[in-house]
C-alpha positions in Angstrom: 1.4 21.9 4.7 3.0 24.8 2.8 6.5 25.4 4.0 7.4 29.0 3.5 9.9 29.5 6.4 12.1 26.5 6.1 14.3 26.2 3.0 16.6 23.7 4.7 15.5 20.4 6.1 17.3 19.2 9.2 19.2 16.7 7.1 20.3 19.3 4.6 21.5 21.6 7.4 23.5 18.8 9.0 25.2 18.1 5.7 25.9 21.7 5.2 27.3 22.0 8.7 29.8 19.2 7.9 32.1 21.9 6.6 32.3 23.3 10.1 32.2 20.1 12.0 34.8 18.7 14.2 33.9 15.1 14.8 34.6 13.1 17.9 37.1 10.2 17.9 35.7 6.8 17.2 35.8 5.8 20.9 33.7 8.8 21.9 29.9 8.9 22.5 28.8 9.1 18.9 25.2 9.5 19.9 25.9 13.2 20.8 25.9 15.7 18.0 29.5 16.7 17.5 29.6 19.9 15.4 30.8 23.3 16.4 29.0 26.5 15.9 29.0 27.7 12.3 29.4 31.3 11.5 25.8 32.5 11.1 27.0 35.9 10.0 27.1 34.3 6.6 23.3 34.5 6.7 21.7 37.9 6.3 20.4 39.4 9.5 16.6 38.9 9.8 14.5 36.0 8.7 17.4 34.1 7.0 19.6 34.1 10.1 16.6 33.3 12.4 15.7 30.3 10.3 19.4 29.1 10.2 19.6 29.6 14.0 16.4 27.8 14.9 17.2 25.0 12.4 20.5 24.4 14.2 19.3 24.7 17.7 15.8 23.1 17.8 16.9 19.4 17.2 19.8 19.8 19.7 17.6 21.2 22.5 15.0 18.5 21.9 17.7 15.8 22.2 19.1 17.3 25.4 15.6 17.5 26.8 15.0 13.9 25.8 18.0 12.8 27.7 16.8 14.5 30.8 13.3 13.2 30.4 14.6 9.6 30.1 16.2 10.0 33.5 13.2 11.6 34.9 10.8 8.9 33.7 13.2 6.2 35.2 13.4 8.0 38.5 9.6 8.5 38.7 9.1 4.8 38.0 11.8 3.6 40.5 10.9 6.0 43.3 8.3 3.6 44.8 9.9 0.3 43.9 10.8 -1.9 46.8 13.3 -4.0 45.0 16.4 -2.3 43.7 19.3 -4.1 41.9 22.9 -3.0 42.3 22.8 -1.6 38.7 19.7 0.5 39.6 21.4 1.9 42.7 24.5 2.7 40.6 22.4 4.6 38.1 20.6 6.5 40.9 24.0 7.5 42.4 25.2 8.6 39.0 22.2 10.8 38.3 22.4 12.3 41.8 26.0 13.2 41.3 25.3 14.8 37.9 22.7 17.0 39.6 24.8 18.0 42.6 23.3 15.6 45.1 24.5 12.7 47.1 22.4 9.5 47.3 24.0 6.1 47.5 20.7 4.3 47.8 17.0 4.9 47.3 16.6 5.3 51.1 18.8 8.3 51.5 17.8 10.1 48.3 16.0 13.5 48.6 13.5 12.6 46.0 11.6 15.9 46.0 14.8 17.9 45.4 16.1 15.3 42.8 12.9 15.4 40.7 12.8 19.2 40.9 16.3 19.2 39.3 16.0 16.3 36.8 13.5 18.1 34.6 13.3 19.5 31.1 13.6 23.2 30.1 11.0 24.7 27.8 12.5 24.9 24.3 11.2 28.4 23.7 13.0 29.5 26.9 16.3 27.9 25.8 16.0 29.5 22.4 15.3 33.1 23.5 18.1 33.0 26.1 20.5 31.7 23.4 19.4 34.6 21.1 19.7 37.2 23.8 23.1 35.9 25.1 24.7 35.2 21.8 23.2 37.7 19.3 21.6 34.9 17.2 24.7 32.8 17.5 27.1 35.5 16.2 29.0 36.4 19.4 32.7 35.5 19.6 32.0 33.3 22.6 29.4 31.4 20.5 31.6 31.1 17.4 34.8 30.3 19.2 33.6 28.5 22.3 30.2 27.1 21.5 28.9 29.1 24.4 25.5 30.6 23.5 24.3 31.3 27.0 26.8 33.7 28.4 28.1 31.2 31.0 31.1 32.5 32.7 34.1 30.8 34.3 36.5 31.9 37.0 40.2 31.4 37.5 43.4 31.7 35.6 43.3 30.7 31.9 39.7 29.6 32.0 37.7 29.5 28.8 37.7 32.6 26.5 38.7 35.9 28.0 36.6 38.9 27.5 38.9 41.6 26.2 39.9 44.2 28.7 38.0 42.7 31.6 40.1 39.8 32.9 36.9 37.7 33.2 36.3 34.6 31.2 33.5 32.7 29.5 33.2 28.9 29.4 34.3 27.1 26.2 32.8 23.9 25.0 33.8 21.3 22.5 30.5 21.3 20.7 27.2 23.3 20.5 25.5 20.3 22.2 27.9 20.3 25.1 27.1 24.0 25.7 23.4 23.3 25.7 23.8 20.5 28.2 25.9 22.7 30.4 23.3 25.5 30.3 20.5 23.1 31.3 22.6 21.6 34.1 23.3 25.1 35.3 19.5 26.0 35.5 18.8 22.6 37.1 21.5 22.8 39.8 22.7 26.3 40.6 21.3 27.9 43.8 20.6 31.1 41.8 17.8 29.3 39.9 16.2 27.6 42.9 13.1 29.6 42.4 12.8 28.5 38.7 13.0 24.9 39.8 10.4 25.5 42.6 8.1 27.2 40.1 8.5 24.4 37.5 7.8 21.7 40.2 4.7 23.5 41.4 3.3 23.7 37.9 4.0 20.0 37.4 2.2 19.2 40.7 -0.8 21.2 39.6 -0.8 19.6 36.1 -0.3 23.0 34.5 1.8 23.7 31.4 5.5 24.4 32.0 6.4 27.0 29.4 8.7 29.9 28.8 6.1 32.5 29.7 5.7 30.9 33.2 9.4 30.6 33.9 10.9 33.9 32.5 10.2 35.8 35.8 12.3 33.1 37.6 15.5 34.2 35.7 15.9 37.4 37.7 19.4 36.2 38.8 20.6 35.2 35.3 21.8 38.7 34.4 22.8 41.8 36.3 20.4 43.7 34.1 17.6 42.4 36.2 14.1 43.5 35.1 15.5 44.8 31.8 16.8 41.4 31.0 13.5 39.8 31.8 11.8 42.4 29.6 14.2 41.5 26.7 13.4 37.8 27.0 9.7 38.5 27.0 10.0 40.7 23.9 11.9 37.9 22.1 9.3 35.4 23.1 6.5 37.5 21.9 8.2 38.1 18.5 9.6 34.7 17.8 7.2 32.2 19.4 5.0 31.7 16.3 8.1 30.9 14.1 9.6 28.6 16.7 6.4 26.6 16.9 6.0 26.5 13.1 9.5 25.2 12.7 9.1 22.6 15.5 6.0 21.2 13.7 7.9 21.1 10.4 10.8 19.4 12.0 8.5 16.7 13.3 6.9 16.3 9.9 10.3 15.7 8.1 10.9 12.1 7.2 13.5 10.3 9.3 
């Protein structure tokens, strides 16, 4: 395969990003990518910046989705099991807590709601929202707070303040932490209940869960309403071919 759009392999990019990295202490979870957002303004606007952005984000999104999928597969397997160990019940309670639910045992778990929440987010959807909310990773909140999704916070001294507004944006230790928080937001917040219902319905019918199908369910993500959805659709139309090409190339790279 001729690679005309990917001058950097994932390994090369990770090495390059080491200049910007802030690594976690030795006792932390080293399985999670620990670098902060690099300054993508160093890449020329256009294809160079797009490639750098997608190179950075695609492996992180795939890893976050893999973590969710691992829990989902386990839940699906355990749902109909009659014998549960204490460790299994402990894991179930932990997952429920992570997703804003309470279930101390398999008998009192709301399985339909739980499985509607513990589900992956289409990578194209994550990418186009990150692009729209962060300006291809160049916004101050992305660069200083690893917040690429416009996630706000409320209260005194929370996150990064938006100059002149008194409102704040969440700040995260790493880019990966920000991605996890965004996915958890979509999977738990009441504003995105319709998205979860739509995704679950598609799963039940055996249909493809993709960005195109879920964009209309993000009406509540921005006060811009329909204009926001139109912007996401435009980004999807423009960038989907490059995203898929780079995903294929990423899977072709040697480990």
